[in-house]
C-alpha positions as CSV (number, residue, x, y, z in Angstrom):
1,X,-68.3,-174.6,-25.7
2,X,-67.8,-177.5,-28.0
3,X,-68.8,-181.2,-27.2
4,X,-66.3,-182.0,-25.1
5,X,-64.9,-185.9,-24.8
6,X,-66.8,-188.5,-23.3
7,X,-64.7,-189.9,-20.0
8,X,-65.7,-193.5,-19.4
9,X,-64.3,-195.7,-16.7
10,X,-62.7,-193.8,-13.7
11,X,-62.6,-190.4,-13.3
12,X,-59.5,-188.8,-15.5
13,X,-56.9,-186.9,-13.1
14,X,-55.9,-183.9,-14.3
15,X,-53.1,-184.9,-16.1
16,X,-54.8,-187.9,-17.9
17,X,-57.7,-185.0,-19.4
18,X,-54.4,-183.5,-20.7
19,X,-52.6,-186.0,-22.4
20,X,-56.0,-186.9,-23.7
21,X,-56.8,-182.8,-25.0
22,X,-53.1,-183.1,-26.5
23,X,-53.8,-186.0,-29.2
24,X,-56.3,-184.8,-31.2
25,X,-59.2,-187.1,-32.9
26,X,-57.3,-188.5,-36.0
27,X,-54.0,-187.6,-35.1
28,X,-50.8,-189.8,-35.1
29,X,-49.2,-188.2,-32.5
30,X,-50.0,-186.1,-29.9
31,X,-49.0,-182.1,-29.9
32,X,-45.3,-181.4,-28.6
33,X,-45.8,-178.7,-25.2
34,X,-44.2,-176.1,-27.3
35,X,-47.0,-176.6,-29.7
36,X,-49.3,-176.2,-27.0
37,X,-47.8,-173.3,-25.3
38,X,-47.5,-171.7,-28.5
39,X,-51.0,-172.1,-29.3
40,X,-52.1,-171.0,-25.6
41,X,-50.3,-168.1,-26.4
42,X,-51.6,-166.9,-29.6
43,X,-55.4,-167.2,-28.2
44,X,-53.5,-164.5,-25.5
45,X,-52.8,-166.5,-22.8
46,X,-49.9,-167.6,-20.8
47,X,-47.9,-170.8,-19.7
48,X,-44.3,-172.3,-19.6
49,X,-43.6,-175.5,-20.8
50,X,-42.0,-176.5,-17.4
51,X,-45.5,-175.8,-15.5
52,X,-47.4,-177.7,-18.7
53,X,-45.1,-180.0,-18.0
54,X,-45.4,-180.9,-14.3
55,X,-49.2,-180.5,-15.3
56,X,-49.1,-183.7,-17.8
57,X,-46.5,-185.8,-15.4
58,X,-49.8,-185.5,-12.7
59,X,-46.9,-183.2,-10.7
60,X,-48.8,-180.0,-10.5
61,X,-52.4,-181.4,-9.7
62,X,-52.9,-177.5,-8.4
63,X,-52.3,-174.9,-10.4
64,X,-53.3,-171.4,-10.9
65,X,-56.9,-170.7,-12.3
66,X,-55.4,-168.6,-15.1
67,X,-53.8,-171.0,-15.9
68,X,-56.3,-174.0,-16.2
69,X,-58.6,-170.7,-17.9
70,X,-55.6,-170.7,-20.7
71,X,-55.8,-174.2,-21.4
72,X,-59.4,-174.1,-21.6
73,X,-59.4,-171.3,-24.3
74,X,-57.0,-173.0,-26.3
75,X,-58.2,-176.4,-26.3
76,X,-61.6,-175.5,-26.4
77,X,-63.1,-177.3,-23.4
78,X,-64.8,-175.5,-20.0
79,X,-63.0,-174.7,-17.1
80,X,-65.2,-177.1,-14.5
81,X,-63.9,-180.4,-17.7
82,X,-60.1,-179.9,-16.9
83,X,-61.2,-179.4,-12.8
84,X,-64.1,-181.7,-12.1
85,X,-64.8,-185.1,-11.3
86,X,-67.3,-186.5,-14.0
87,X,-68.6,-188.3,-11.7
88,X,-71.0,-186.7,-8.7
89,X,-70.8,-188.1,-5.7
90,X,-72.7,-191.7,-5.2
91,X,-75.5,-192.1,-3.3
92,X,-75.8,-195.0,-0.7
93,X,-78.0,-197.3,-3.3
94,X,-75.2,-196.8,-5.9
95,X,-72.9,-197.8,-3.7
96,X,-74.4,-201.0,-2.6
97,X,-75.2,-201.3,-6.3
98,X,-71.5,-201.1,-7.2
99,X,-70.5,-203.7,-4.4
100,X,-73.1,-206.7,-6.0
101,X,-71.3,-205.9,-9.2
102,X,-67.6,-207.5,-7.4
103,X,-69.8,-210.5,-7.8
104,X,-67.7,-212.1,-11.3
105,X,-71.4,-214.0,-11.6
106,X,-73.7,-210.6,-11.1
107,X,-71.5,-209.0,-13.0
108,X,-71.7,-211.0,-16.1
109,X,-75.4,-211.4,-15.9
110,X,-75.8,-207.4,-16.2
111,X,-73.4,-207.3,-18.7
112,X,-76.7,-209.9,-20.6
113,X,-79.0,-208.5,-20.1
114,X,-78.0,-204.6,-20.5
115,X,-77.5,-205.4,-23.9
116,X,-81.0,-207.2,-24.6
117,X,-83.9,-205.1,-25.7
118,X,-86.1,-202.8,-23.7
119,X,-89.0,-205.1,-23.8
120,X,-87.0,-207.8,-23.5
121,X,-86.1,-206.4,-20.1
122,X,-89.3,-205.5,-19.0
123,X,-90.2,-209.8,-18.9
124,X,-87.1,-210.5,-17.5
125,X,-87.4,-208.0,-14.6
126,X,-91.1,-210.2,-14.1
127,X,-89.7,-213.3,-14.4
128,X,-87.1,-212.0,-11.5
129,X,-90.0,-211.0,-9.5
130,X,-91.6,-213.9,-9.6
131,X,-88.7,-215.7,-8.7
132,X,-88.2,-213.7,-5.5
133,X,-91.6,-213.9,-4.4
134,X,-91.3,-217.4,-5.3
135,X,-88.2,-218.2,-2.8
136,X,-89.7,-215.6,-0.2
137,X,-92.6,-217.4,0.1
138,X,-90.6,-221.5,0.7
139,X,-88.8,-218.7,3.0
140,X,-91.9,-218.0,5.2
141,X,-93.4,-221.3,5.1
142,X,-90.0,-223.3,6.1
143,X,-89.8,-220.9,9.2
144,X,-93.4,-221.0,10.4
């Protein structure tokens, strides 16, 4: 398969993926439903205009496998691109990190750090480790 469109942000629904694919790069308009249906028929597939319309509006979220295969062939993407969640299940650690990112100060800090060069990030990590050790020893000293 050619390079499939990269998804960013929250996982996209089937409807969002289809609407994204229906607007070819550099095009000023999305393909019309009839154009997509005709293109699918030209590749040997079959889907009705009504089915495609409900899918693109998010009202049909569980189409037949043959419909998904026909769409994948027409748009030159894999079936898994259309069906799968682009973000696998998160680990407990990833959930913790996402919860921490809800703090606006931490989110801004991490965003800024992401723009630094790798060697600068490593230096910053050492500074953070030193600060954490100082804080832990201060807390231990106070509690004794």
